[in-house]
DOSEFI-39677 format. One record per residue: z negated, x negated, y of N, C-alpha, C in turn; residue number from 0; residue in three letters. Coordinates in Angstrom, 1 decimal. Atoms other than C-alpha are relative to their C-alpha. Example, Ala and Ser with C-alpha at 12.3 -4.5 7.8 and 13.67 -1.06 7.14 Angstrom:
residues 2
SITE    n_up  n_east  n_north   ca_up  ca_east  ca_north    c_up  c_east  c_north    n  res
SITE     0.0    -0.9     -1.2    -7.8    -12.3      -4.5     0.0    -0.9      1.2    0  Ala
SITE     0.0     0.9     -1.1    -7.1    -13.7      -1.1    -0.8     0.8      1.1    1  Ser
***
This chain:
residues 207
SITE    n_up  n_east  n_north   ca_up  ca_east  ca_north    c_up  c_east  c_north    n  res
SITE    -1.1     0.8      0.4    10.8     44.4      23.2     0.9     0.7     -1.0    0  Met
SITE    -1.0    -0.6      0.8    14.0     45.7      21.6    -0.2    -0.4     -1.5    1  Asn
SITE     0.2     0.3      1.4    13.4     46.0      17.8     1.2    -0.7     -0.6    2  Thr
SITE    -1.2     0.6      0.5    17.0     45.1      17.0     0.1    -1.5      0.5    3  Leu
SITE     0.0     1.3     -0.5    16.6     42.0      19.2    -0.9    -0.9     -0.8    4  Tyr
SITE     1.0     0.7      0.8    13.5     40.9      17.3     0.5    -0.3     -1.4    5  Val
SITE    -0.6     0.3      1.3    15.3     41.3      14.0     1.0    -1.1      0.0    6  Arg
SITE    -1.1     1.0     -0.2    18.2     39.3      15.3    -0.6    -1.4      0.1    7  Tyr
SITE     0.7     1.4     -0.2    15.9     36.4      16.4    -0.6    -0.5     -1.3    8  Cys
SITE     0.6     0.3      1.2    14.0     36.5      13.1     1.1    -0.5     -1.0    9  Thr
SITE    -1.0     0.3      0.9    17.2     36.4      11.1     0.6    -1.4      0.3   10  Thr
SITE    -0.6     1.2     -0.5    18.6     33.6      13.2    -0.9    -1.3     -0.3   11  Ala
SITE     1.0     1.0      0.3    15.4     31.5      12.7     0.1    -0.3     -1.5   12  Val
SITE     0.0     0.2      1.5    15.5     32.0       8.9     1.3    -0.7     -0.4   13  Leu
SITE    -1.3     0.6      0.4    19.2     31.1       8.7     0.0    -1.5      0.4   14  Leu
SITE     0.1     1.3     -0.5    18.6     28.0      10.8    -0.9    -0.9     -0.9   15  Thr
SITE     0.9     0.7      0.9    15.7     27.0       8.6     0.6    -0.4     -1.4   16  Ser
SITE    -0.7     0.2      1.2    17.8     27.4       5.5     1.0    -1.0      0.1   17  Leu
SITE    -1.1     0.9     -0.2    20.6     25.5       7.0    -0.5    -1.4      0.1   18  Ser
SITE     0.6     1.3     -0.1    18.3     22.6       8.0    -0.5    -0.5     -1.3   19  Leu
SITE     0.5     0.4      1.3    16.7     22.6       4.6     1.1    -0.5     -0.9   20  Gly
SITE    -1.1     0.4      0.7    20.1     22.4       3.0     0.6    -1.3      0.4   21  Ser
SITE    -0.5     1.3     -0.5    21.2     19.6       5.3    -0.9    -1.1     -0.4   22  Gln
SITE     0.9     1.0      0.4    18.0     17.7       4.5     0.1    -0.4     -1.4   23  Ala
SITE    -0.2     0.2      1.4    18.6     18.1       0.8     1.2    -0.9     -0.2   24  Gln
SITE    -1.2     0.8      0.1    22.1     16.8       1.2    -0.2    -1.4      0.4   25  Thr
SITE     0.3     1.4     -0.5    20.9     13.8       3.2    -0.8    -0.8     -1.0   26  Val
SITE     0.8     0.7      1.0    18.3     13.0       0.6     0.8    -0.4     -1.2   27  Asp
SITE    -0.8     0.3      1.2    20.9     13.2      -2.2     1.0    -1.2      0.4   28  Leu
SITE    -0.8     1.1     -0.4    23.2     10.9      -0.2    -0.7    -1.3      0.1   29  Lys
SITE     0.8     1.2     -0.1    20.4      8.5       0.5    -0.3    -0.6     -1.4   30  Phe
SITE     0.3     0.4      1.4    19.5      8.4      -3.2     1.2    -0.7     -0.6   31  Glu
SITE    -1.2     0.5      0.5    23.1      7.8      -4.1     0.3    -1.4      0.6   32  Ala
SITE    -0.2     1.3     -0.7    23.3      4.9      -1.5    -0.9    -1.0     -0.6   33  Met
SITE     0.9     0.9      0.6    20.2      3.3      -3.0     0.5    -0.4     -1.4   34  Leu
SITE    -0.4     0.3      1.3    21.5      3.5      -6.5     1.2    -0.8     -0.1   35  Asn
SITE    -1.2     0.8      0.0    24.8      2.1      -5.6    -0.2    -1.3      0.7   36  Ser
SITE     0.3     1.2     -0.8    23.4     -0.6      -3.3    -0.8    -1.0     -0.7   37  Gly
SITE     0.9     0.9      0.8    21.0     -2.1      -5.8     0.4    -0.1     -1.4   38  Phe
SITE    -0.2     0.2      1.5    21.4     -3.5      -9.3    -1.1    -0.7     -0.6   39  Lys
SITE     1.1     0.6      0.7    18.9     -4.5     -11.9     0.4    -1.5     -0.2   40  Ala
SITE    -0.3     1.4      0.3    18.7     -8.3     -12.1    -1.4    -0.7     -0.2   41  Gln
SITE     1.2     0.7      0.3    16.0    -10.5     -13.6    -1.1     0.9     -0.3   42  Gly
SITE     1.1    -0.8      0.2    12.6     -9.0     -13.5     0.0     1.2      1.0   43  Ile
SITE    -0.1    -1.1     -1.0    13.6     -6.6     -10.6     0.9     1.1     -0.6   44  Ala
SITE    -0.8    -1.1      0.6    14.7     -3.4     -12.3     0.1     1.2      1.0   45  Gly
SITE    -0.3    -1.2     -0.8    16.0     -0.1     -10.8    -1.2     0.9      0.1   46  Leu
SITE     1.2    -0.8      0.0    12.7      1.5     -11.7    -0.8    -0.1      1.4   47  Asp
SITE     0.7     0.2     -1.2    11.4      0.1      -8.4     0.5     0.9      1.1   48  Arg
SITE    -0.5    -0.9     -1.0    13.5      2.5      -6.5    -0.6     1.4     -0.1   49  Leu
SITE     0.6    -1.3      0.3    11.7      5.5      -8.0    -1.4     0.0      0.5   50  Lys
SITE     1.4    -0.2     -0.5     8.6      6.7      -6.2    -0.9     0.6     -1.0   51  Gln
SITE     1.0    -0.7      0.9     5.5      7.6      -8.1    -0.5     1.2      0.8   52  Asp
SITE     0.3    -1.3     -0.7     4.0     11.0      -7.2    -0.8    -0.2      1.3   53  Pro
SITE     0.7     0.2     -1.2     1.6      9.6      -4.6     0.9    -0.5      1.2   54  Ile
SITE    -1.0     0.5     -1.0     4.4      7.7      -2.8     0.9     1.1      0.5   55  Gln
SITE    -0.8    -1.2     -0.4     6.6     10.8      -2.8    -0.7     0.9      0.9   56  Ala
SITE     0.8    -0.9     -0.8     3.9     12.9      -1.4    -0.3    -0.5      1.4   57  Leu
SITE     0.3     0.6     -1.3     3.0     10.5       1.4     1.2    -0.3      0.8   58  Cys
SITE    -1.2     0.2     -0.7     6.6     10.0       2.3     0.6     1.2      0.6   59  Ser
SITE    -0.5    -1.2     -0.6     7.1     13.6       3.2    -1.0     0.6      0.9   60  Asp
SITE     1.0    -0.5     -1.0     5.2     14.5       6.4    -0.2     1.5      0.0   61  Pro
SITE     0.1    -1.4      0.0     6.0     18.2       6.1    -0.9     0.5     -1.1   62  Asp
SITE     0.8    -0.5      1.2     4.4     18.5       2.7    -1.4    -0.7      0.1   63  Val
SITE     1.2     0.8      0.0     1.7     15.8       3.2    -1.1     0.6      0.8   64  Arg
SITE     1.1    -0.6     -0.9    -0.2     17.7       5.9    -0.4     1.4     -0.4   65  Asn
SITE     0.4    -1.4      0.4    -0.5     21.0       4.0    -1.3    -0.1     -0.7   66  Thr
SITE     1.3     0.0      0.7    -3.9     22.0       2.6     0.1    -0.4     -1.5   67  Pro
SITE    -0.2     0.2      1.4    -2.5     21.9      -0.9     0.2    -1.5     -0.3   68  Ala
SITE    -0.3     1.5      0.2    -1.2     18.3      -0.5    -1.3    -0.8      0.3   69  Ala
SITE     1.2     0.7     -0.2    -4.5     17.2       1.0    -0.9     0.0     -1.2   70  Gln
SITE     0.8    -0.1      1.2    -6.3     18.4      -2.1     0.5    -1.0     -1.0   71  Lys
SITE    -0.6     1.0      1.0    -3.9     16.4      -4.3    -0.3    -1.4      0.4   72  Val
SITE     0.2     1.4     -0.5    -4.3     13.3      -2.1    -1.5    -0.4     -0.3   73  Leu
SITE     1.4     0.3      0.4    -8.1     13.5      -2.6    -0.2    -0.3     -1.4   74  Ile
SITE     0.0     0.2      1.4    -7.6     13.8      -6.3     0.5    -1.4     -0.4   75  Glu
SITE    -0.6     1.3      0.3    -5.3     10.8      -6.3    -0.9    -1.2      0.4   76  Glu
SITE     1.0     1.1     -0.4    -7.9      8.7      -4.4    -1.1    -0.1     -1.0   77  Gln
SITE     1.0     0.1      1.0   -10.5      9.6      -7.0     0.5    -0.7     -1.2   78  Thr
SITE    -0.6     0.7      1.2    -8.2      8.5      -9.8     0.2    -1.4      0.3   79  Lys
SITE    -0.2     1.4     -0.3    -7.4      5.3      -8.0    -1.3    -0.8     -0.1   80  Ala
SITE     1.3     0.6      0.0   -11.0      4.5      -7.5    -0.6    -0.2     -1.5   81  Met
SITE     0.5     0.1      1.4   -11.9      5.2     -11.2     0.7    -1.0     -0.8   82  Ala
SITE    -0.8     1.0      0.8    -9.1      2.9     -12.4    -0.3    -1.5      0.4   83  Ala
SITE     0.3     1.4     -0.4   -10.4     -0.2     -10.5    -1.1    -0.6     -0.9   84  Ile
SITE     1.0     0.7      0.8   -12.2     -2.7     -12.7    -0.7    -1.1      0.8   85  Lys
SITE     0.7     1.1     -0.6   -14.9     -5.0     -11.4     0.3    -1.3     -0.7   86  Pro
SITE    -0.3     1.3      0.6   -14.6     -8.7     -12.1    -0.7    -0.1     -1.3   87  Pro
SITE     0.5     0.1      1.4   -15.0     -9.4     -15.8    -1.3    -0.7     -0.1   88  Ala
SITE     1.2     0.8      0.1   -17.7    -12.0     -15.2    -1.0     0.3      1.0   89  Asp
SITE     0.9    -0.4     -1.0   -19.4    -10.2     -12.4     0.0    -0.8      1.2   90  Gly
SITE    -0.1     0.9     -1.1   -18.5    -12.9      -9.9     1.2     0.4      0.9   91  Lys
SITE    -1.0    -0.5     -0.9   -16.6    -11.7      -6.8     0.8    -1.0      0.7   92  Tyr
SITE    -0.6     1.0     -0.9   -15.9    -14.9      -5.0     0.5    -1.2     -0.8   93  Leu
SITE    -0.6     1.2      0.7   -13.5    -17.7      -6.1     0.0    -1.1      1.1   94  Gly
SITE    -0.1     1.1     -1.0   -12.2    -20.5      -3.9     0.8     0.5      1.2   95  Ser
SITE    -0.7    -0.5     -1.2   -11.4    -19.8      -0.3     1.3    -0.8      0.3   96  Trp
SITE    -1.2     0.8     -0.2    -8.9    -22.7      -0.2     1.2     0.6     -0.8   97  Lys
SITE    -1.0    -0.6      0.8    -7.0    -21.1      -3.1     0.4     1.4      0.6   98  Ala
SITE    -0.3    -1.4     -0.6    -7.3    -17.7      -1.3     0.9    -0.2      1.2   99  Gly
SITE    -0.9     0.3     -1.2    -5.7    -19.2       1.9     1.4    -0.1     -0.5  100  Glu
SITE    -1.4     0.2      0.5    -2.7    -20.3      -0.3     0.6     1.4     -0.4  101  Ala
SITE    -0.5    -1.4      0.5    -2.4    -16.7      -1.8     0.3     0.8      1.2  102  Val
SITE    -0.2    -0.7     -1.2    -2.7    -15.2       1.7     1.3    -0.4      0.7  103  Ala
SITE    -1.2     0.6     -0.7     0.0    -17.5       3.1     1.3     0.3     -0.8  104  Gln
SITE    -1.2    -0.1      0.8     2.5    -17.0       0.2     0.5     1.4     -0.1  105  Ser
SITE    -0.6    -1.3      0.2     4.9    -14.1       0.2     0.9     0.0     -1.2  106  Gly
SITE    -0.9     0.1      1.1     6.7    -15.2      -2.9    -0.4     0.9     -1.2  107  Arg
SITE     0.4    -0.7      1.2     6.9    -13.3      -6.1     0.7     1.3     -0.3  108  Gly
SITE    -0.5    -1.3      0.5     8.3    -10.3      -8.1     1.4     0.2      0.5  109  Ala
SITE    -1.4    -0.2     -0.3    11.9    -10.9      -7.0     0.9    -0.3     -1.2  110  Thr
SITE    -0.9     0.2      1.2    15.0    -11.1      -9.2     0.1    -1.5     -0.4  111  Trp
SITE    -0.1     1.4      0.4    14.9    -14.9      -9.1    -1.3    -0.6     -0.5  112  Ser
SITE     1.3     0.4      0.6    11.2    -15.1     -10.2    -0.1     0.3     -1.5  113  Asp
SITE     0.3    -0.4      1.4     9.8    -15.0     -13.7    -1.3     0.7     -0.1  114  Thr
SITE     1.2    -0.8      0.1     7.0    -12.9     -15.0    -1.2    -1.0      0.0  115  Thr
SITE     1.0     0.9      0.0     5.0    -16.1     -15.4    -0.3    -0.7      1.3  116  Lys
SITE     0.2     0.6     -1.3     5.4    -17.3     -11.8    -1.0     0.8      0.8  117  Ala
SITE     1.1    -0.7     -0.7     2.3    -16.5      -9.7     0.6     0.6      1.3  118  Pro
SITE    -0.4    -0.6     -1.3     2.8    -14.1      -6.8    -0.9    -0.4      1.1  119  Asn
SITE     0.9     0.2     -1.2     1.6    -14.5      -3.3    -0.5     1.4      0.5  120  Gly
SITE     0.6    -1.2     -0.5    -0.4    -11.9      -1.5     0.7     0.5      1.3  121  Gly
SITE    -0.7    -0.4     -1.3     1.6    -12.0       1.8    -0.9     0.6      1.0  122  Gly
SITE     1.0    -0.7     -0.9    -1.6    -11.1       3.6     0.2    -0.2      1.5  123  Cys
SITE    -0.3     0.2     -1.5    -0.6    -12.7       6.9     1.1     0.8      0.5  124  Tyr
SITE    -1.1    -0.9     -0.5     2.4    -10.4       7.1    -0.5     1.2      0.7  125  Asn
SITE     0.5    -1.2     -0.6     0.1     -7.6       8.1    -1.4    -0.3      0.8  126  Cys
SITE     1.4     0.2     -0.6    -3.3     -9.2       9.2    -0.1    -1.4      0.6  127  His
SITE     0.5     1.3     -0.4    -4.7    -11.9      11.3    -1.2    -0.4     -0.9  128  Gln
SITE     1.1     0.3      0.9    -7.0    -13.8       9.0    -0.7    -1.3      0.6  129  Ile
SITE     0.6     1.2     -0.5    -7.7    -17.5       9.9     0.6    -0.3      1.4  130  Ser
SITE    -0.5     0.3     -1.4    -7.5    -18.5      13.6     1.0    -1.2      0.0  131  Lys
SITE    -0.9     1.2      0.0    -5.7    -21.7      12.5     1.5     0.5     -0.2  132  Gln
SITE    -1.4    -0.5      0.1    -2.6    -19.5      11.6     0.3     0.8      1.2  133  Glu
SITE    -0.4    -0.8     -1.3    -0.8    -18.3      14.7     1.1     1.0     -0.3  134  Ile
SITE    -1.1    -1.0      0.3     1.9    -16.4      12.9    -0.5     1.0     -1.0  135  Ser
SITE     0.6    -1.0      0.8     0.7    -13.1      11.6     0.5     1.4      0.5  136  Tyr
SITE    -0.4    -1.3     -0.4     1.5     -9.4      11.6    -1.2     0.8      0.5  137  Gly
SITE     1.1    -0.9     -0.5    -0.5     -6.5      13.1     0.1     1.4     -0.5  138  Asn
SITE    -0.1    -1.3      0.6     0.3     -3.6      10.9    -1.5     0.4     -0.5  139  Ile
SITE     1.3    -0.2      0.5    -3.2     -4.0       9.4    -1.0    -0.6      1.1  140  Gly
SITE     1.0     0.5     -1.0    -6.5     -4.8      11.3    -0.2    -1.5     -0.2  141  Pro
SITE     0.4     1.4      0.0    -7.6     -8.3      12.1    -1.1    -0.2     -1.0  142  Ser
SITE     1.1     0.3      1.0    -9.7     -9.9       9.3    -0.7    -1.2      0.4  143  Leu
SITE     0.7     1.2     -0.5   -10.8    -12.9      11.3    -1.5     0.4      0.2  144  Asn
SITE     1.4    -0.3     -0.1   -14.6    -13.1      11.1    -0.5     1.1     -0.9  145  Gly
SITE     0.3    -1.1      0.9   -14.6    -10.5       8.3    -1.4    -0.1     -0.6  146  Tyr
SITE     1.3     0.2      0.7   -17.6    -12.0       6.3    -1.1    -0.2      1.0  147  Gly
SITE     1.0     0.3     -1.0   -19.4    -13.2       9.4    -0.6     1.3      0.6  148  Lys
SITE     0.4    -1.3     -0.6   -19.5     -9.6      10.8    -0.7     0.9     -1.0  149  Ala
SITE     0.5    -1.0      1.0   -20.3     -7.8       7.5    -1.0    -0.6     -1.0  150  Arg
SITE     0.9     0.5      1.0   -22.2    -10.2       5.3     0.6     0.1     -1.4  151  Gly
SITE    -0.5    -0.1      1.4   -22.0    -10.3       1.5    -0.9     0.8     -0.9  152  Thr
SITE     0.8    -0.9      0.8   -24.1     -7.4       0.3     0.8     0.5     -1.1  153  Ser
SITE    -0.7    -0.6      1.1   -23.3     -5.7      -2.9     1.0     1.1      0.4  154  Glu
SITE    -0.9    -1.1     -0.5   -21.8     -2.8      -1.0     1.3    -0.6      0.6  155  Ala
SITE    -1.1     0.6     -0.6   -19.5     -5.1       1.0     0.9    -0.7     -1.0  156  Ile
SITE    -0.8     0.7      1.1   -18.4     -7.1      -2.1     0.8     1.1     -0.7  157  Leu
SITE    -0.7    -1.0      0.7   -17.6     -3.9      -3.9     1.1     0.7      0.8  158  Thr
SITE    -1.0    -0.6     -0.9   -15.8     -2.3      -1.0     1.3    -0.9      0.2  159  Tyr
SITE    -1.1     0.9     -0.2   -13.7     -5.4      -0.3     0.8    -0.2     -1.2  160  Thr
SITE    -0.6     0.1      1.3   -12.9     -5.8      -4.0     0.9     1.2     -0.2  161  Trp
SITE    -0.8    -1.2      0.3   -11.7     -2.2      -4.3     1.2     0.1      1.0  162  Asn
SITE    -1.0    -0.1     -1.0    -9.7     -2.4      -1.1     1.2    -0.9     -0.4  163  Arg
SITE    -1.1     0.9      0.4    -7.7     -5.4      -2.3     0.6     0.4     -1.3  164  Ile
SITE    -0.6    -0.5      1.3    -7.3     -4.0      -5.8     0.9     1.2      0.2  165  Asn
SITE    -0.8    -1.2     -0.2    -6.0     -0.6      -4.7    -0.5     0.8      1.3  166  Asn
SITE     0.4    -0.6     -1.2    -6.3      0.5      -1.1     0.1     1.5      0.0  167  Ser
SITE    -0.1    -1.4      0.1    -5.3      4.0      -2.0    -1.2     0.7     -0.6  168  Lys
SITE     1.3    -0.5      0.5    -8.7      4.5      -3.5    -0.8     0.5      1.2  169  Ala
SITE     0.7    -0.5     -1.2    -9.9      5.0       0.1     0.9     0.8      0.9  170  Tyr
SITE    -1.0    -0.7     -0.8    -6.7      6.2       1.8     1.2     0.2     -0.8  171  Asn
SITE    -1.1    -0.1      0.9    -4.1      7.7      -0.5     1.3    -0.4      0.6  172  Ala
SITE    -1.3     0.3     -0.6    -1.3      7.1       2.0    -0.1    -1.4      0.8  173  Cys
SITE     0.1     1.3     -0.6    -2.4      3.6       2.9     1.3    -0.8     -0.2  174  Ser
SITE    -1.2     0.9      0.0     0.4      1.1       3.7    -0.2    -1.3     -0.8  175  Asn
SITE     0.3     1.2      0.7    -1.4     -1.7       1.9     0.5     0.0     -1.4  176  Met
SITE    -0.5     0.1      1.4     0.2     -2.9      -1.4    -1.2     0.2     -0.9  177  Pro
SITE     1.1    -0.2      1.0    -1.8     -1.9      -4.5     0.1    -1.3     -0.9  178  Arg
SITE    -0.1     1.3      0.6    -2.4     -5.5      -5.6    -0.2    -0.1     -1.5  179  Met
SITE     0.3     0.0      1.5    -4.0     -4.9      -9.0     0.8     1.1     -0.7  180  Ala
SITE    -0.7    -1.2      0.6    -2.4     -1.5      -9.7     1.4    -0.4     -0.5  181  His
SITE    -1.4     0.5      0.4     1.1     -3.2      -9.8     0.0    -1.4     -0.6  182  Phe
SITE     0.1     1.4      0.5    -0.2     -6.5     -11.2     0.6    -1.0      0.9  183  Asn
SITE    -0.6     1.0     -0.9     0.9     -8.3      -8.1    -0.9    -1.2      0.1  184  Leu
SITE     0.9     1.1     -0.1    -2.2    -10.5      -8.0    -0.9     0.0     -1.3  185  Leu
SITE     0.9     0.1      1.1    -4.4    -11.7     -10.9    -1.4     0.2      0.5  186  Thr
SITE     1.4    -0.1     -0.4    -8.1    -11.2     -11.0    -0.5    -1.2      0.7  187  Glu
SITE     0.4     1.2     -0.6    -8.6    -14.8     -10.1     0.5    -0.1      1.4  188  Gln
SITE    -0.6     0.0     -1.4    -6.3    -14.6      -7.1    -0.7     0.9      0.9  189  Gln
SITE     0.8    -1.0     -0.8    -8.2    -11.5      -5.9    -1.3    -0.6      0.4  190  Ile
SITE     1.2     0.7     -0.3   -11.4    -13.5      -6.2     0.1    -1.0      1.1  191  Lys
SITE    -0.2     1.1     -1.0    -9.9    -16.3      -4.2     0.2     0.6      1.4  192  Asp
SITE    -0.2    -0.7     -1.3    -8.8    -13.9      -1.4    -1.3     0.5      0.5  193  Val
SITE     1.3    -0.5     -0.3   -12.3    -12.4      -1.5    -0.8    -1.2      0.7  194  Met
SITE     0.7     1.2     -0.5   -13.7    -15.9      -0.9     0.5    -0.4      1.4  195  Ala
SITE    -0.6     0.3     -1.3   -11.3    -16.5       2.0    -0.6     0.9      1.1  196  Leu
SITE     0.5    -1.0     -0.9   -12.7    -13.3       3.6    -1.5    -0.1      0.2  197  Leu
SITE     1.5    -0.2      0.0   -16.4    -13.6       2.7    -0.8    -1.3     -0.1  198  Leu
SITE     0.8     1.2      0.1   -17.4    -17.2       2.0    -0.3    -0.5      1.4  199  Asp
SITE     0.4     0.6     -1.3   -19.4    -18.6       4.9     0.7    -1.3      0.4  200  Pro
SITE    -0.7     1.3     -0.2   -17.6    -21.9       4.5     1.5     0.2      0.3  201  Glu
SITE    -1.4    -0.3     -0.3   -14.2    -20.2       4.9     0.3    -0.1      1.5  202  Ser
SITE    -0.3     0.0     -1.5   -12.5    -20.9       8.3     0.1     1.3      0.6  203  Pro
SITE     0.0    -1.3     -0.5   -12.2    -17.2       8.6    -1.3     0.4      0.7  204  Val
SITE     1.4    -0.4     -0.4   -16.0    -17.0       9.2    -0.6    -1.1      0.9  205  Asn
SITE     0.5     1.1     -0.9   -16.3    -20.1      11.5     0.2     0.3      1.5  206  Lys
***
């Protein structure tokens, strides 16, 4: 193959890559400007919500996310997330499944019109099938119907489920599931109630 032709092709590829990289950076800057101009701080909803933390930024960039270096960082972030999860203060994992159903049904909370004292909902049905009685649910996440019936309530299952609800990124750094405890979206009691909804034998989820 002609050496001059090879050099030409190599140069063309490099220039194209640089051009695409420059275009991507310009698009990112325009997108950031659009976000900043399109939102305003109001009530408890501040502009800090528009800023990604390191793990969100890493998981949002597929080109970087799949590199060996990024995978190492993601594993480190999972380890940090796991270490930060606190078990229930009284050692009891299960609350009221009826209260848990209310938490799972509610998508309210953390908006500009809410107060810091107003309880948030979990919005669990947005992504999961849970109780058969509810026919409106999302499917981004797996079905949780029959969760406790299939798994039981061993210490390992209790701990795993507790950790998943608290901070799912402890198991999968790029999980789409909200970090309920990390961002103080749900209280410890609310998480106990959702635990009961999933694991209590008397819960309709396990009937």
